[in-house]
N, C-alpha and C positions, 0 to 999 in steps of 0.2 A: 484639396484635391481637385484636377483639372478632369472637367467631362470632356467623354469622347465623343466623336466628332464623326462617329461612323453608326451606322444603323444597325441593330441587331432586329433582328424578324422572328416576332413576338412567338409566331409557331411556325411549325413547319409544314402545317396542313393549308395545300393551295388553294382550301376555299377562306383563307384569311386575307387573300390579297384581295379579295373586292372589299373587304374592310378597311380599304385605305381610303382615307377623304376626296382624294380627286378622280377616283373611278365611283362614287356616289353621282347617283341621275338626279335625287331628291336636294342634292347642295349645288351641284349646276344649274337647274334653277332657280332654288333659292340666292343663288350668288348675281345672276343674269336677271331676275328681279330687282334684284337690291341696287343693280346698276343701272336697269331701265329706270328705275324710282328718283335715282342721284340723276340722269338724264331731263327725265321729263319736269325735275320742279324748275329749273330755269324757265322752264319753256312754257307752264303754268304760272307763273308770279304774277306776270303783267295781266293776267287774266284775274287774278285773285284765288287761284283755286288749288287745293291740294290735288296729290293724285284720286284717293278715292271720291272725292267730288266727284272731278272729273270725267272720272267712271259715271260718276252718277247722270253727268251733264248727257254723255258720251247715249244713254240708254234713251234718255227724254227726246233728245232731241231728233233721232229717230222716228220713234213712238212716241208722244205723251199723252197722257190720264190713264195712266197705268196706276195698277193698284200699288202699294206699298209691298205686299209681298207678292207682288210682280217682279215688282223692282229687286224686291230679294232673292228672288232664283233667277231672277237673269244675271244678277251681279255675283250668287254663292255669298249670301252674306246675310245675318240674321236679321230678325226687327231690332234686337237691344247693341247691335254696329250702325244698321240702316236709318233709324228713328233719328240720334243725332245727329249725321250727316243731312238728313233732308231741314231738320230744324236750322243747322246749320248754314247751308241753302236759300233756304225761305228769309232770315233773318239779312241775310245779302242782299234781297231782292232778286233772287234769280229763280223761284219756285211759289209755285204756292200750292197744300195743301188743302182738300174739300173735301168733303164726306160724302160721299156717294148715297145720289139718289133712290137708287135702288134698295140700295143695302146701306142703314146711317153707320155700323161695325167695319165699314171698308172704307179705306182714308186714299180717296186717289190724289196722284203729283200732276200738276200741270204746271208748263215754264211762264215767267212771267212774258212780257216783251222787253224789257231786260236778257234774262236768259236766249231769250230768242236771240235779242244780238251778237248778246257769247258768242256763240259757235263762227260769227264772222271772223272772229277775236281771235279763231281755233285753226281757223281750215290752213294754216302753213303748219300745226307740229306734224301729223304724218310724214311729212317730207322729211323735216331736222332729222325727225325719227331714223326715217328709212337713211338719214345721208352717216348719222352718227351710228348706225348698226355697219357700214360699210357691204353693206349685202345691196342685191339689184332686184326691181318690184318681184322677179320672180319666184328669187330666194323666199323673202321674205312673206310671201304668199304660201312656198309650198310649208316654211316650218311652224307659221300660223296651222296648218292645218294639220301639221302632222303633232304637233300638241295641242293638238283640239281633240285631232284622236286620242291622243293619249291619257285626257284628262276625262273624255267619258270610258277607257277604259277603267280606268282608275276607280270612277265613283261605280260604276258597276261591280267592280271587286270587291270596293268597302261594304255595298250594299247586300251585296254574296257575303259577306263576311258577319254583317250583323245582327 
């Protein structure tokens, strides 16, 4: 028996329309993130970095000598996810992990000379991304600010619900 090509609404309840995939903010963000990662992959290949490793390097290029927990907070990553990234970056010669002199329980992360030089190779990545997005700089800035605000609001709501 042939399948019908017409779609039958599941329910007459108008709230059901909000359960359509294309109306889901979460899916728009998720699929956009996947597309962003696909754009980054060939840009990061010459640097020998994965996207998560690139994020770690971005934070360290801003301020090095941060603790593992500070990095985790900044990147919203737990130590179980962050530690393997750091080990790999250390094996690549981009960072070194050092016990803090004032608290041996804390591990601080520093760039190596090679890790500092890698920043020069990454300088053109943001412009390639802006070009791929087909957005003007002010649009990229506004979208980034709005997404940052959305993330903060969602984290606040999640913390209140916990």
